[in-house]
Phi, psi and omega in degrees: 000324180294324179295321181293321179296314179295321178298318180292325173296315177299318178298315178298318177296319180295319180294316181297318178295318179294322177294321178296317178298319179292320180295321180289345175293347175293346176286338182297313178292344181278003176111000178278137179273175181295322180295315178296325178297313180293326176293321179295312183287340176296332181267000181259123185291328183290342178283341177278355178291330179299304179295327178295318179294321179294321178294319177298315180294319178296320179299315181293319181295322180289320186269351183299127184290132175271125180252028181269000000 
């Protein structure tokens, strides 16, 4: 049960981070370049949720006990 809970937390973090990255892409048509975009998202904590969530999900998938 704990593995499923951690996996779902990781999934939620990955979704929140991915949505934030996509939402901040709306700055590109407003005249921001790719370099400025990456500098901007480097300073936003919610953009780090995507890699953190992917790492949590990968950890759970790797460590989940196989009962086969």
